[in-house]
C-alpha positions in Angstrom: -3.1 39.0 -17.8 -1.8 41.0 -14.7 -4.2 39.3 -12.3 -2.9 35.6 -13.4 0.5 36.9 -12.8 0.0 38.3 -9.5 -1.9 34.9 -8.4 1.2 33.0 -9.6 3.5 35.2 -7.8 1.6 35.1 -4.6 1.4 31.4 -4.8 5.1 31.2 -5.1 5.7 33.4 -2.1 3.8 31.1 0.1 5.8 29.2 2.6 6.7 25.9 2.2 7.0 22.5 4.1 10.5 21.3 4.8 9.8 17.5 4.6 13.6 16.9 5.4 12.9 18.3 8.8 10.0 16.3 9.4 11.4 12.9 7.8 14.7 13.3 10.0 12.8 14.1 13.2 10.6 10.8 12.6 13.9 8.9 11.7 15.4 10.1 14.9 12.3 9.4 17.3 10.6 6.5 15.9 10.7 3.5 18.5 12.8 0.8 17.4 9.9 -1.8 17.5 8.0 0.3 14.9 8.6 -0.1 11.2 7.1 2.4 8.9 5.8 0.9 5.2 4.3 4.0 4.1 3.5 7.7 4.4 1.1 9.3 2.4 0.1 13.0 2.3 -3.1 15.0 1.0 -4.6 18.6 1.2 -7.8 19.2 3.1 -9.0 22.2 1.0 -11.8 22.9 3.4 -9.6 23.2 6.5 -6.5 24.4 4.9 -4.5 21.5 6.3 -1.9 18.9 4.9 -3.3 15.4 6.2 -1.0 12.8 6.8 -1.2 8.8 6.8 1.1 6.4 8.5 1.0 2.8 7.8 3.1 0.2 9.3 3.9 -2.5 11.9 4.8 -2.7 15.7 6.4 -5.5 17.8 3.8 -4.8 20.1 1.0 -2.4 21.4 2.9 -0.6 23.9 5.5 0.4 21.0 2.6 1.2 18.7 1.4 3.6 21.6 4.8 5.0 22.1 5.0 5.9 18.5 1.7 7.5 19.0 2.8 9.5 21.9 6.0 10.6 19.9 3.9 12.1 17.1 1.8 13.8 19.4 4.5 15.5 21.5 6.7 16.1 18.4 5.3 19.9 17.9 4.5 18.8 14.1 1.5 16.9 14.0 -1.8 17.3 15.6 -5.0 15.4 15.5 -3.2 12.3 15.8 -5.5 9.2 15.7 -5.1 5.5 15.2 -7.2 4.4 12.1 -6.8 0.8 13.1 -4.3 -1.8 14.5 -4.6 -5.7 13.8 -2.5 -8.5 15.0 -1.0 -10.9 12.8 1.6 -13.5 12.9 4.6 -13.0 11.1 7.8 -15.5 11.2 6.4 -16.9 14.4 6.2 -13.7 16.1 3.4 -11.6 16.5 3.2 -8.1 15.1 0.6 -5.4 15.0 -0.1 -3.7 11.4 -1.5 -0.1 12.0 -2.7 3.2 10.3 -2.5 6.5 11.9 -3.8 9.7 10.6 -2.6 13.1 11.5 -2.7 16.7 10.3 0.7 18.8 9.9 0.9 21.3 12.6 2.7 24.1 10.6 5.0 25.6 12.8 8.1 27.9 12.3 10.6 24.9 12.5 9.1 23.1 9.4 8.3 26.3 7.3 10.3 28.1 5.0 10.3 30.6 2.2 10.3 29.6 -1.3 
């Protein structure tokens, strides 16, 4: 009925996330010694947040720390936390596998009208 149509119209009018803006910024700002393997998102319905999980490897702990600093200061993410970091050998080099969690900071830069 009319109520369902109004709900659908309201949902379509909500602001959307510009993932291309976020990914472009990440691509430009990620330290050279950090490689991402995956980026996963999920919705936290309770808090109304979009959560993110970054998984990857870094050539050093300092490169990993630089990446965390970059995320925290990008203006796009909040509640940035290192979930784990594990040292391993890869082709006679030491690398640090990691997972970082964060929440999307919904700012005007990354939101647009549908």
